[in-house]
PDB file with one MODEL, atoms N, CA, C and O in Angstrom:
MODEL        1
ATOM      1  N   MET A   1      75.683 143.099 -10.191  1.00  0.00           N
ATOM      2  CA  MET A   1      75.371 141.854 -10.867  1.00  0.00           C
ATOM      3  C   MET A   1      76.134 140.706 -10.352  1.00  0.00           C
ATOM      4  O   MET A   1      77.258 140.899  -9.890  1.00  0.00           O
ATOM      5  N   ILE A   2      75.594 139.468 -10.395  1.00  0.00           N
ATOM      6  CA  ILE A   2      76.242 138.205  -9.987  1.00  0.00           C
ATOM      7  C   ILE A   2      76.801 137.508 -11.191  1.00  0.00           C
ATOM      8  O   ILE A   2      76.079 137.355 -12.177  1.00  0.00           O
ATOM      9  N   ASN A   3      77.993 137.093 -11.179  1.00  0.00           N
ATOM     10  CA  ASN A   3      78.469 136.303 -12.194  1.00  0.00           C
ATOM     11  C   ASN A   3      78.993 134.981 -11.753  1.00  0.00           C
ATOM     12  O   ASN A   3      79.665 134.970 -10.722  1.00  0.00           O
ATOM     13  N   PRO A   4      78.772 133.812 -12.419  1.00  0.00           N
ATOM     14  CA  PRO A   4      79.386 132.441 -12.085  1.00  0.00           C
ATOM     15  C   PRO A   4      80.866 132.491 -12.190  1.00  0.00           C
ATOM     16  O   PRO A   4      81.458 133.135 -13.056  1.00  0.00           O
ATOM     17  N   ILE A   5      81.467 131.742 -11.217  1.00  0.00           N
ATOM     18  CA  ILE A   5      82.981 131.602 -11.291  1.00  0.00           C
ATOM     19  C   ILE A   5      83.190 130.138 -11.049  1.00  0.00           C
ATOM     20  O   ILE A   5      82.446 129.534 -10.278  1.00  0.00           O
ATOM     21  N   PRO A   6      84.070 129.608 -11.611  1.00  0.00           N
ATOM     22  CA  PRO A   6      84.414 128.148 -11.584  1.00  0.00           C
ATOM     23  C   PRO A   6      85.277 127.801 -10.315  1.00  0.00           C
ATOM     24  O   PRO A   6      86.431 127.388 -10.431  1.00  0.00           O
ATOM     25  N   LYS A   7      84.684 127.981  -9.138  1.00  0.00           N
ATOM     26  CA  LYS A   7      85.364 127.770  -7.970  1.00  0.00           C
ATOM     27  C   LYS A   7      84.344 127.322  -6.945  1.00  0.00           C
ATOM     28  O   LYS A   7      83.152 127.582  -7.112  1.00  0.00           O
ATOM     29  N   THR A   8      84.804 126.619  -5.835  1.00  0.00           N
ATOM     30  CA  THR A   8      83.874 126.061  -4.778  1.00  0.00           C
ATOM     31  C   THR A   8      84.484 126.677  -3.539  1.00  0.00           C
ATOM     32  O   THR A   8      85.647 127.071  -3.453  1.00  0.00           O
ATOM     33  N   GLY A   9      83.494 126.717  -2.517  1.00  0.00           N
ATOM     34  CA  GLY A   9      83.900 127.116  -1.231  1.00  0.00           C
ATOM     35  C   GLY A   9      84.695 126.180  -0.433  1.00  0.00           C
ATOM     36  O   GLY A   9      84.547 124.973  -0.623  1.00  0.00           O
ATOM     37  N   ALA A  10      85.549 126.627   0.468  1.00  0.00           N
ATOM     38  CA  ALA A  10      86.496 125.858   1.384  1.00  0.00           C
ATOM     39  C   ALA A  10      85.792 125.278   2.523  1.00  0.00           C
ATOM     40  O   ALA A  10      85.897 124.070   2.735  1.00  0.00           O
ATOM     41  N   SER A  11      85.106 126.000   3.249  1.00  0.00           N
ATOM     42  CA  SER A  11      84.410 125.480   4.617  1.00  0.00           C
ATOM     43  C   SER A  11      83.240 126.380   4.754  1.00  0.00           C
ATOM     44  O   SER A  11      83.178 127.539   4.345  1.00  0.00           O
ATOM     45  N   ARG A  12      82.336 125.726   5.365  1.00  0.00           N
ATOM     46  CA  ARG A  12      80.917 126.459   5.668  1.00  0.00           C
ATOM     47  C   ARG A  12      81.074 127.378   6.865  1.00  0.00           C
ATOM     48  O   ARG A  12      81.517 127.065   7.971  1.00  0.00           O
ATOM     49  N   THR A  13      80.657 128.511   6.480  1.00  0.00           N
ATOM     50  CA  THR A  13      80.620 129.661   7.420  1.00  0.00           C
ATOM     51  C   THR A  13      79.262 130.199   7.719  1.00  0.00           C
ATOM     52  O   THR A  13      79.132 131.116   8.530  1.00  0.00           O
ATOM     53  N   GLY A  14      78.101 129.597   7.012  1.00  0.00           N
ATOM     54  CA  GLY A  14      76.833 130.034   7.186  1.00  0.00           C
ATOM     55  C   GLY A  14      75.857 128.961   6.509  1.00  0.00           C
ATOM     56  O   GLY A  14      76.228 127.987   5.853  1.00  0.00           O
ATOM     57  N   THR A  15      74.495 129.339   6.802  1.00  0.00           N
ATOM     58  CA  THR A  15      73.388 128.482   6.150  1.00  0.00           C
ATOM     59  C   THR A  15      72.551 129.476   5.631  1.00  0.00           C
ATOM     60  O   THR A  15      72.409 130.613   6.081  1.00  0.00           O
ATOM     61  N   ILE A  16      71.883 128.864   4.434  1.00  0.00           N
ATOM     62  CA  ILE A  16      70.833 129.601   3.827  1.00  0.00           C
ATOM     63  C   ILE A  16      69.646 128.654   3.837  1.00  0.00           C
ATOM     64  O   ILE A  16      69.745 127.499   3.425  1.00  0.00           O
ATOM     65  N   THR A  17      68.516 129.171   4.320  1.00  0.00           N
ATOM     66  CA  THR A  17      67.248 128.438   4.344  1.00  0.00           C
ATOM     67  C   THR A  17      66.492 128.743   3.157  1.00  0.00           C
ATOM     68  O   THR A  17      65.927 129.835   3.103  1.00  0.00           O
ATOM     69  N   ALA A  18      66.394 127.861   2.116  1.00  0.00           N
ATOM     70  CA  ALA A  18      65.751 128.205   0.969  1.00  0.00           C
ATOM     71  C   ALA A  18      65.432 126.970   0.098  1.00  0.00           C
ATOM     72  O   ALA A  18      66.143 125.988   0.310  1.00  0.00           O
ATOM     73  N   ASP A  19      64.550 126.873  -0.775  1.00  0.00           N
ATOM     74  CA  ASP A  19      64.405 125.775  -1.633  1.00  0.00           C
ATOM     75  C   ASP A  19      65.290 125.888  -2.987  1.00  0.00           C
ATOM     76  O   ASP A  19      65.729 126.990  -3.317  1.00  0.00           O
ATOM     77  N   PHE A  20      65.531 124.808  -3.717  1.00  0.00           N
ATOM     78  CA  PHE A  20      66.274 124.870  -4.940  1.00  0.00           C
ATOM     79  C   PHE A  20      65.856 125.873  -5.920  1.00  0.00           C
ATOM     80  O   PHE A  20      66.695 126.489  -6.576  1.00  0.00           O
ATOM     81  N   ARG A  21      64.487 126.084  -6.062  1.00  0.00           N
ATOM     82  CA  ARG A  21      64.068 127.058  -7.102  1.00  0.00           C
ATOM     83  C   ARG A  21      64.566 128.511  -6.608  1.00  0.00           C
ATOM     84  O   ARG A  21      65.052 129.271  -7.445  1.00  0.00           O
ATOM     85  N   THR A  22      64.468 128.853  -5.444  1.00  0.00           N
ATOM     86  CA  THR A  22      64.953 130.165  -4.975  1.00  0.00           C
ATOM     87  C   THR A  22      66.331 130.368  -5.365  1.00  0.00           C
ATOM     88  O   THR A  22      66.718 131.381  -5.947  1.00  0.00           O
ATOM     89  N   LEU A  23      67.091 129.360  -5.028  1.00  0.00           N
ATOM     90  CA  LEU A  23      68.624 129.490  -5.375  1.00  0.00           C
ATOM     91  C   LEU A  23      68.735 129.739  -6.841  1.00  0.00           C
ATOM     92  O   LEU A  23      69.398 130.687  -7.263  1.00  0.00           O
ATOM     93  N   ILE A  24      68.105 128.914  -7.628  1.00  0.00           N
ATOM     94  CA  ILE A  24      68.269 129.176  -9.114  1.00  0.00           C
ATOM     95  C   ILE A  24      67.812 130.492  -9.509  1.00  0.00           C
ATOM     96  O   ILE A  24      68.396 131.091 -10.413  1.00  0.00           O
ATOM     97  N   THR A  25      66.725 131.039  -8.853  1.00  0.00           N
ATOM     98  CA  THR A  25      66.235 132.451  -9.326  1.00  0.00           C
ATOM     99  C   THR A  25      67.299 133.491  -8.923  1.00  0.00           C
ATOM    100  O   THR A  25      67.523 134.437  -9.677  1.00  0.00           O
ATOM    101  N   ILE A  26      67.910 133.358  -7.847  1.00  0.00           N
ATOM    102  CA  ILE A  26      68.930 134.296  -7.304  1.00  0.00           C
ATOM    103  C   ILE A  26      70.367 134.054  -8.115  1.00  0.00           C
ATOM    104  O   ILE A  26      71.052 134.984  -8.542  1.00  0.00           O
ATOM    105  N   LEU A  27      70.673 132.775  -8.239  1.00  0.00           N
ATOM    106  CA  LEU A  27      72.092 132.527  -8.684  1.00  0.00           C
ATOM    107  C   LEU A  27      72.202 131.854 -10.056  1.00  0.00           C
ATOM    108  O   LEU A  27      73.306 131.633 -10.553  1.00  0.00           O
ATOM    109  N   GLY A  28      71.033 131.521 -10.681  1.00  0.00           N
ATOM    110  CA  GLY A  28      71.116 130.824 -11.777  1.00  0.00           C
ATOM    111  C   GLY A  28      71.326 129.337 -11.593  1.00  0.00           C
ATOM    112  O   GLY A  28      71.218 128.879 -10.456  1.00  0.00           O
ATOM    113  N   MET A  29      71.600 128.589 -12.551  1.00  0.00           N
ATOM    114  CA  MET A  29      71.769 127.136 -12.460  1.00  0.00           C
ATOM    115  C   MET A  29      73.132 126.763 -11.799  1.00  0.00           C
ATOM    116  O   MET A  29      74.128 127.444 -12.044  1.00  0.00           O
ATOM    117  N   PRO A  30      73.181 125.764 -11.023  1.00  0.00           N
ATOM    118  CA  PRO A  30      74.369 125.368 -10.405  1.00  0.00           C
ATOM    119  C   PRO A  30      75.502 125.288 -11.436  1.00  0.00           C
ATOM    120  O   PRO A  30      75.430 124.650 -12.487  1.00  0.00           O
ATOM    121  N   ASN A  31      76.513 125.975 -11.036  1.00  0.00           N
ATOM    122  CA  ASN A  31      77.841 125.967 -11.957  1.00  0.00           C
ATOM    123  C   ASN A  31      79.036 125.350 -11.495  1.00  0.00           C
ATOM    124  O   ASN A  31      80.020 125.257 -12.229  1.00  0.00           O
ATOM    125  N   ALA A  32      79.019 124.962 -10.438  1.00  0.00           N
ATOM    126  CA  ALA A  32      80.321 124.376  -9.721  1.00  0.00           C
ATOM    127  C   ALA A  32      80.232 123.023  -9.221  1.00  0.00           C
ATOM    128  O   ALA A  32      81.146 122.527  -8.563  1.00  0.00           O
ATOM    129  N   THR A  33      79.024 122.322  -9.544  1.00  0.00           N
ATOM    130  CA  THR A  33      78.750 121.008  -9.093  1.00  0.00           C
ATOM    131  C   THR A  33      79.898 120.045  -9.391  1.00  0.00           C
ATOM    132  O   THR A  33      80.382 119.279  -8.558  1.00  0.00           O
ATOM    133  N   ALA A  34      80.325 120.175 -10.799  1.00  0.00           N
ATOM    134  CA  ALA A  34      81.204 119.191 -11.242  1.00  0.00           C
ATOM    135  C   ALA A  34      82.721 119.261 -10.567  1.00  0.00           C
ATOM    136  O   ALA A  34      83.596 118.402 -10.677  1.00  0.00           O
ATOM    137  N   LEU A  35      82.792 120.489  -9.856  1.00  0.00           N
ATOM    138  CA  LEU A  35      84.074 120.558  -9.200  1.00  0.00           C
ATOM    139  C   LEU A  35      84.097 120.159  -7.791  1.00  0.00           C
ATOM    140  O   LEU A  35      85.168 120.172  -7.185  1.00  0.00           O
ATOM    141  N   ASP A  36      82.961 119.791  -7.193  1.00  0.00           N
ATOM    142  CA  ASP A  36      82.818 119.151  -5.987  1.00  0.00           C
ATOM    143  C   ASP A  36      82.799 117.675  -5.975  1.00  0.00           C
ATOM    144  O   ASP A  36      82.695 117.042  -7.026  1.00  0.00           O
ATOM    145  N   ASP A  37      82.901 117.084  -4.779  1.00  0.00           N
ATOM    146  CA  ASP A  37      82.845 115.729  -4.649  1.00  0.00           C
ATOM    147  C   ASP A  37      81.356 115.135  -4.830  1.00  0.00           C
ATOM    148  O   ASP A  37      80.448 115.393  -4.040  1.00  0.00           O
ATOM    149  N   ALA A  38      81.224 114.365  -5.885  1.00  0.00           N
ATOM    150  CA  ALA A  38      79.837 113.986  -6.246  1.00  0.00           C
ATOM    151  C   ALA A  38      79.198 113.242  -5.246  1.00  0.00           C
ATOM    152  O   ALA A  38      77.971 113.260  -5.151  1.00  0.00           O
ATOM    153  N   ASP A  39      79.982 112.521  -4.412  1.00  0.00           N
ATOM    154  CA  ASP A  39      79.428 111.613  -3.255  1.00  0.00           C
ATOM    155  C   ASP A  39      78.915 112.382  -2.210  1.00  0.00           C
ATOM    156  O   ASP A  39      78.186 111.827  -1.388  1.00  0.00           O
ATOM    157  N   LYS A  40      79.184 113.603  -2.103  1.00  0.00           N
ATOM    158  CA  LYS A  40      78.951 114.541  -0.964  1.00  0.00           C
ATOM    159  C   LYS A  40      77.986 115.672  -1.274  1.00  0.00           C
ATOM    160  O   LYS A  40      77.221 116.114  -0.417  1.00  0.00           O
ATOM    161  N   VAL A  41      78.036 116.116  -2.476  1.00  0.00           N
ATOM    162  CA  VAL A  41      77.537 117.466  -2.954  1.00  0.00           C
ATOM    163  C   VAL A  41      76.600 117.351  -4.070  1.00  0.00           C
ATOM    164  O   VAL A  41      77.024 116.932  -5.147  1.00  0.00           O
ATOM    165  N   GLY A  42      75.235 117.713  -3.915  1.00  0.00           N
ATOM    166  CA  GLY A  42      74.238 117.561  -4.936  1.00  0.00           C
ATOM    167  C   GLY A  42      74.197 118.522  -5.868  1.00  0.00           C
ATOM    168  O   GLY A  42      73.821 118.262  -7.011  1.00  0.00           O
ATOM    169  N   ALA A  43      74.645 119.964  -5.428  1.00  0.00           N
ATOM    170  CA  ALA A  43      74.514 121.087  -6.245  1.00  0.00           C
ATOM    171  C   ALA A  43      75.433 122.155  -5.689  1.00  0.00           C
ATOM    172  O   ALA A  43      75.518 122.216  -4.463  1.00  0.00           O
ATOM    173  N   SER A  44      76.123 122.992  -6.413  1.00  0.00           N
ATOM    174  CA  SER A  44      77.009 124.046  -5.870  1.00  0.00           C
ATOM    175  C   SER A  44      77.057 125.096  -6.895  1.00  0.00           C
ATOM    176  O   SER A  44      76.890 124.888  -8.096  1.00  0.00           O
ATOM    177  N   TRP A  45      77.326 126.381  -6.286  1.00  0.00           N
ATOM    178  CA  TRP A  45      77.385 127.471  -7.070  1.00  0.00           C
ATOM    179  C   TRP A  45      78.799 128.226  -6.447  1.00  0.00           C
ATOM    180  O   TRP A  45      79.171 128.148  -5.276  1.00  0.00           O
ATOM    181  N   GLY A  46      79.392 128.880  -7.408  1.00  0.00           N
ATOM    182  CA  GLY A  46      80.458 129.693  -7.255  1.00  0.00           C
ATOM    183  C   GLY A  46      80.086 131.003  -7.950  1.00  0.00           C
ATOM    184  O   GLY A  46      79.653 131.008  -9.102  1.00  0.00           O
ATOM    185  N   PHE A  47      80.272 132.164  -7.194  1.00  0.00           N
ATOM    186  CA  PHE A  47      79.659 133.395  -7.906  1.00  0.00           C
ATOM    187  C   PHE A  47      80.504 134.648  -7.300  1.00  0.00           C
ATOM    188  O   PHE A  47      81.065 134.547  -6.209  1.00  0.00           O
ATOM    189  N   GLN A  48      80.552 135.749  -8.025  1.00  0.00           N
ATOM    190  CA  GLN A  48      81.167 136.913  -7.808  1.00  0.00           C
ATOM    191  C   GLN A  48      80.301 137.946  -8.175  1.00  0.00           C
ATOM    192  O   GLN A  48      79.591 137.868  -9.177  1.00  0.00           O
ATOM    193  N   HIS A  49      80.318 139.042  -7.320  1.00  0.00           N
ATOM    194  CA  HIS A  49      79.635 140.280  -7.644  1.00  0.00           C
ATOM    195  C   HIS A  49      80.541 141.124  -8.491  1.00  0.00           C
ATOM    196  O   HIS A  49      81.761 140.955  -8.495  1.00  0.00           O
ATOM    197  N   ASP A  50      79.879 142.110  -9.266  1.00  0.00           N
ATOM    198  CA  ASP A  50      80.847 142.877 -10.063  1.00  0.00           C
ATOM    199  C   ASP A  50      81.781 143.633  -9.292  1.00  0.00           C
ATOM    200  O   ASP A  50      82.737 144.093  -9.916  1.00  0.00           O
ATOM    201  N   ASP A  51      81.705 143.865  -8.032  1.00  0.00           N
ATOM    202  CA  ASP A  51      82.622 144.603  -7.182  1.00  0.00           C
ATOM    203  C   ASP A  51      83.670 143.716  -6.570  1.00  0.00           C
ATOM    204  O   ASP A  51      84.440 144.146  -5.711  1.00  0.00           O
ATOM    205  N   GLY A  52      83.702 142.357  -7.053  1.00  0.00           N
ATOM    206  CA  GLY A  52      84.807 141.475  -6.520  1.00  0.00           C
ATOM    207  C   GLY A  52      84.471 140.586  -5.394  1.00  0.00           C
ATOM    208  O   GLY A  52      85.236 139.660  -5.122  1.00  0.00           O
ATOM    209  N   ARG A  53      83.309 140.800  -4.661  1.00  0.00           N
ATOM    210  CA  ARG A  53      82.946 140.051  -3.562  1.00  0.00           C
ATOM    211  C   ARG A  53      82.511 138.602  -4.082  1.00  0.00           C
ATOM    212  O   ARG A  53      81.759 138.481  -5.049  1.00  0.00           O
ATOM    213  N   GLU A  54      83.021 137.530  -3.389  1.00  0.00           N
ATOM    214  CA  GLU A  54      82.695 136.075  -3.811  1.00  0.00           C
ATOM    215  C   GLU A  54      81.797 135.500  -2.797  1.00  0.00           C
ATOM    216  O   GLU A  54      81.762 135.908  -1.636  1.00  0.00           O
ATOM    217  N   GLY A  55      80.991 134.438  -3.312  1.00  0.00           N
ATOM    218  CA  GLY A  55      80.113 133.637  -2.441  1.00  0.00           C
ATOM    219  C   GLY A  55      80.041 132.262  -3.043  1.00  0.00           C
ATOM    220  O   GLY A  55      80.186 132.084  -4.253  1.00  0.00           O
ATOM    221  N   PHE A  56      79.823 131.322  -2.215  1.00  0.00           N
ATOM    222  CA  PHE A  56      79.735 129.847  -2.541  1.00  0.00           C
ATOM    223  C   PHE A  56      78.514 129.253  -1.708  1.00  0.00           C
ATOM    224  O   PHE A  56      78.293 129.493  -0.521  1.00  0.00           O
ATOM    225  N   VAL A  57      77.788 128.461  -2.516  1.00  0.00           N
ATOM    226  CA  VAL A  57      76.629 127.838  -1.853  1.00  0.00           C
ATOM    227  C   VAL A  57      76.615 126.363  -2.356  1.00  0.00           C
ATOM    228  O   VAL A  57      76.851 126.080  -3.530  1.00  0.00           O
ATOM    229  N   TRP A  58      76.340 125.493  -1.453  1.00  0.00           N
ATOM    230  CA  TRP A  58      76.151 123.994  -1.883  1.00  0.00           C
ATOM    231  C   TRP A  58      75.271 123.230  -0.941  1.00  0.00           C
ATOM    232  O   TRP A  58      75.100 123.585   0.225  1.00  0.00           O
ATOM    233  N   CYS A  59      74.702 122.140  -1.494  1.00  0.00           N
ATOM    234  CA  CYS A  59      73.869 121.337  -0.790  1.00  0.00           C
ATOM    235  C   CYS A  59      74.721 120.056  -0.405  1.00  0.00           C
ATOM    236  O   CYS A  59      75.126 119.327  -1.310  1.00  0.00           O
ATOM    237  N   TYR A  60      74.997 119.774   0.899  1.00  0.00           N
ATOM    238  CA  TYR A  60      75.703 118.717   1.285  1.00  0.00           C
ATOM    239  C   TYR A  60      74.924 117.535   1.658  1.00  0.00           C
ATOM    240  O   TYR A  60      74.099 117.657   2.564  1.00  0.00           O
ATOM    241  N   SER A  61      75.093 116.307   1.024  1.00  0.00           N
ATOM    242  CA  SER A  61      74.432 115.119   1.295  1.00  0.00           C
ATOM    243  C   SER A  61      72.978 114.916   1.209  1.00  0.00           C
ATOM    244  O   SER A  61      72.359 114.100   1.891  1.00  0.00           O
ATOM    245  N   THR A  62      72.442 115.748   0.282  1.00  0.00           N
ATOM    246  CA  THR A  62      71.019 115.850   0.001  1.00  0.00           C
ATOM    247  C   THR A  62      70.775 116.172  -1.454  1.00  0.00           C
ATOM    248  O   THR A  62      71.476 117.013  -2.016  1.00  0.00           O
ATOM    249  N   ALA A  63      69.795 115.525  -2.092  1.00  0.00           N
ATOM    250  CA  ALA A  63      69.383 115.791  -3.408  1.00  0.00           C
ATOM    251  C   ALA A  63      68.947 117.321  -3.541  1.00  0.00           C
ATOM    252  O   ALA A  63      68.157 117.726  -2.688  1.00  0.00           O
ATOM    253  N   PRO A  64      69.381 118.209  -4.522  1.00  0.00           N
ATOM    254  CA  PRO A  64      69.107 119.467  -4.572  1.00  0.00           C
ATOM    255  C   PRO A  64      67.614 119.858  -4.478  1.00  0.00           C
ATOM    256  O   PRO A  64      67.310 120.929  -3.953  1.00  0.00           O
ATOM    257  N   HIS A  65      66.729 119.073  -4.940  1.00  0.00           N
ATOM    258  CA  HIS A  65      65.324 119.317  -5.006  1.00  0.00           C
ATOM    259  C   HIS A  65      64.825 119.050  -3.677  1.00  0.00           C
ATOM    260  O   HIS A  65      63.737 119.544  -3.383  1.00  0.00           O
ATOM    261  N   GLN A  66      65.436 118.356  -2.833  1.00  0.00           N
ATOM    262  CA  GLN A  66      65.003 118.143  -1.330  1.00  0.00           C
ATOM    263  C   GLN A  66      65.681 118.991  -0.437  1.00  0.00           C
ATOM    264  O   GLN A  66      65.207 119.044   0.697  1.00  0.00           O
ATOM    265  N   CYS A  67      66.720 119.695  -0.689  1.00  0.00           N
ATOM    266  CA  CYS A  67      67.572 120.427   0.094  1.00  0.00           C
ATOM    267  C   CYS A  67      66.725 121.734   0.530  1.00  0.00           C
ATOM    268  O   CYS A  67      66.151 122.411  -0.324  1.00  0.00           O
ATOM    269  N   ARG A  68      66.679 122.049   1.898  1.00  0.00           N
ATOM    270  CA  ARG A  68      66.078 123.300   2.450  1.00  0.00           C
ATOM    271  C   ARG A  68      67.145 124.067   3.225  1.00  0.00           C
ATOM    272  O   ARG A  68      66.907 125.240   3.512  1.00  0.00           O
ATOM    273  N   GLU A  69      68.283 123.518   3.583  1.00  0.00           N
ATOM    274  CA  GLU A  69      69.344 124.182   4.156  1.00  0.00           C
ATOM    275  C   GLU A  69      70.521 124.027   3.506  1.00  0.00           C
ATOM    276  O   GLU A  69      71.065 122.922   3.483  1.00  0.00           O
ATOM    277  N   TRP A  70      71.061 125.107   2.900  1.00  0.00           N
ATOM    278  CA  TRP A  70      72.172 125.075   2.116  1.00  0.00           C
ATOM    279  C   TRP A  70      73.521 125.661   2.938  1.00  0.00           C
ATOM    280  O   TRP A  70      73.412 126.648   3.666  1.00  0.00           O
ATOM    281  N   SER A  71      74.628 125.055   2.778  1.00  0.00           N
ATOM    282  CA  SER A  71      75.809 125.527   3.240  1.00  0.00           C
ATOM    283  C   SER A  71      76.341 126.602   2.451  1.00  0.00           C
ATOM    284  O   SER A  71      76.127 126.547   1.240  1.00  0.00           O
ATOM    285  N   CYS A  72      77.055 127.660   2.954  1.00  0.00           N
ATOM    286  CA  CYS A  72      77.551 128.679   2.287  1.00  0.00           C
ATOM    287  C   CYS A  72      78.858 129.218   2.960  1.00  0.00           C
ATOM    288  O   CYS A  72      79.164 128.924   4.115  1.00  0.00           O
ATOM    289  N   THR A  73      79.549 129.967   2.213  1.00  0.00           N
ATOM    290  CA  THR A  73      80.772 130.719   2.535  1.00  0.00           C
ATOM    291  C   THR A  73      80.970 131.864   1.613  1.00  0.00           C
ATOM    292  O   THR A  73      80.364 131.920   0.543  1.00  0.00           O
ATOM    293  N   GLY A  74      81.824 132.802   2.010  1.00  0.00           N
ATOM    294  CA  GLY A  74      82.156 133.905   1.250  1.00  0.00           C
ATOM    295  C   GLY A  74      81.895 135.117   1.866  1.00  0.00           C
ATOM    296  O   GLY A  74      81.701 135.107   3.082  1.00  0.00           O
ATOM    297  N   ASP A  75      81.849 136.298   1.172  1.00  0.00           N
ATOM    298  CA  ASP A  75      81.638 137.542   1.644  1.00  0.00           C
ATOM    299  C   ASP A  75      80.257 137.649   2.406  1.00  0.00           C
ATOM    300  O   ASP A  75      79.182 137.533   1.817  1.00  0.00           O
ATOM    301  N   ARG A  76      80.366 137.869   3.693  1.00  0.00           N
ATOM    302  CA  ARG A  76      78.956 137.912   4.447  1.00  0.00           C
ATOM    303  C   ARG A  76      77.967 139.080   4.054  1.00  0.00           C
ATOM    304  O   ARG A  76      76.754 138.979   4.240  1.00  0.00           O
ATOM    305  N   SER A  77      78.544 140.160   3.514  1.00  0.00           N
ATOM    306  CA  SER A  77      77.729 141.261   3.112  1.00  0.00           C
ATOM    307  C   SER A  77      76.969 140.719   1.929  1.00  0.00           C
ATOM    308  O   SER A  77      75.740 140.773   1.924  1.00  0.00           O
ATOM    309  N   LEU A  78      77.652 140.194   0.918  1.00  0.00           N
ATOM    310  CA  LEU A  78      77.185 139.672  -0.250  1.00  0.00           C
ATOM    311  C   LEU A  78      76.019 138.664   0.077  1.00  0.00           C
ATOM    312  O   LEU A  78      74.894 138.904  -0.362  1.00  0.00           O
ATOM    313  N   LEU A  79      76.245 137.614   0.789  1.00  0.00           N
ATOM    314  CA  LEU A  79      75.242 136.689   1.086  1.00  0.00           C
ATOM    315  C   LEU A  79      74.182 137.217   1.763  1.00  0.00           C
ATOM    316  O   LEU A  79      73.096 136.663   1.594  1.00  0.00           O
ATOM    317  N   ASP A  80      74.259 138.357   2.642  1.00  0.00           N
ATOM    318  CA  ASP A  80      73.196 139.067   3.359  1.00  0.00           C
ATOM    319  C   ASP A  80      72.335 139.682   2.291  1.00  0.00           C
ATOM    320  O   ASP A  80      71.123 139.471   2.267  1.00  0.00           O
ATOM    321  N   GLU A  81      72.966 140.465   1.378  1.00  0.00           N
ATOM    322  CA  GLU A  81      72.233 141.210   0.254  1.00  0.00           C
ATOM    323  C   GLU A  81      71.472 140.229  -0.623  1.00  0.00           C
ATOM    324  O   GLU A  81      70.365 140.563  -1.045  1.00  0.00           O
ATOM    325  N   LEU A  82      71.992 139.027  -0.930  1.00  0.00           N
ATOM    326  CA  LEU A  82      71.278 138.253  -1.845  1.00  0.00           C
ATOM    327  C   LEU A  82      70.230 137.348  -1.098  1.00  0.00           C
ATOM    328  O   LEU A  82      69.214 136.996  -1.698  1.00  0.00           O
ATOM    329  N   PHE A  83      70.444 136.995   0.105  1.00  0.00           N
ATOM    330  CA  PHE A  83      69.530 136.118   0.918  1.00  0.00           C
ATOM    331  C   PHE A  83      68.785 136.710   2.052  1.00  0.00           C
ATOM    332  O   PHE A  83      67.849 136.089   2.557  1.00  0.00           O
ATOM    333  N   GLY A  84      69.166 137.937   2.503  1.00  0.00           N
ATOM    334  CA  GLY A  84      68.429 138.579   3.628  1.00  0.00           C
ATOM    335  C   GLY A  84      68.224 137.634   4.791  1.00  0.00           C
ATOM    336  O   GLY A  84      69.186 136.977   5.190  1.00  0.00           O
ATOM    337  N   ASN A  85      67.040 137.520   5.363  1.00  0.00           N
ATOM    338  CA  ASN A  85      66.735 136.794   6.530  1.00  0.00           C
ATOM    339  C   ASN A  85      66.928 135.296   6.358  1.00  0.00           C
ATOM    340  O   ASN A  85      66.922 134.576   7.357  1.00  0.00           O
ATOM    341  N   ASP A  86      67.110 134.757   5.063  1.00  0.00           N
ATOM    342  CA  ASP A  86      67.260 133.386   4.896  1.00  0.00           C
ATOM    343  C   ASP A  86      68.650 132.936   5.116  1.00  0.00           C
ATOM    344  O   ASP A  86      68.906 131.732   5.146  1.00  0.00           O
ATOM    345  N   TYR A  87      69.713 133.988   5.298  1.00  0.00           N
ATOM    346  CA  TYR A  87      70.990 133.591   5.539  1.00  0.00           C
ATOM    347  C   TYR A  87      71.412 133.973   7.005  1.00  0.00           C
ATOM    348  O   TYR A  87      71.127 135.052   7.526  1.00  0.00           O
ATOM    349  N   VAL A  88      72.070 133.039   7.564  1.00  0.00           N
ATOM    350  CA  VAL A  88      72.585 133.119   8.970  1.00  0.00           C
ATOM    351  C   VAL A  88      74.209 132.625   9.030  1.00  0.00           C
ATOM    352  O   VAL A  88      74.687 131.523   8.759  1.00  0.00           O
ATOM    353  N   ALA A  89      74.798 133.736   9.442  1.00  0.00           N
ATOM    354  CA  ALA A  89      76.282 133.506   9.670  1.00  0.00           C
ATOM    355  C   ALA A  89      76.577 132.506  10.873  1.00  0.00           C
ATOM    356  O   ALA A  89      75.833 132.467  11.853  1.00  0.00           O
ATOM    357  N   HIS A  90      77.537 131.818  10.765  1.00  0.00           N
ATOM    358  CA  HIS A  90      77.946 131.065  11.906  1.00  0.00           C
ATOM    359  C   HIS A  90      79.266 131.506  12.536  1.00  0.00           C
ATOM    360  O   HIS A  90      79.704 130.919  13.526  1.00  0.00           O
TER     361      HIS A  90
ENDMDL
END
């Protein structure tokens, strides 16, 4: 199970190609946006799996409803489980 955490990611290590609705379906409503720079980030999530793995997703410099490529960082196996082929590690 995925649980929201009040943290943001430090630096991008991957990309998720998906629309805003897909992210909400998988992660719930953005929970970390207020912790990010409002001039740079439109929506962001911090989340943790029950087993302790963490992940972070954010939309950089684009309104969330227009974003199709999301920056991400965190546990690669968790991001791969959640987003499959829509996730690419850098």
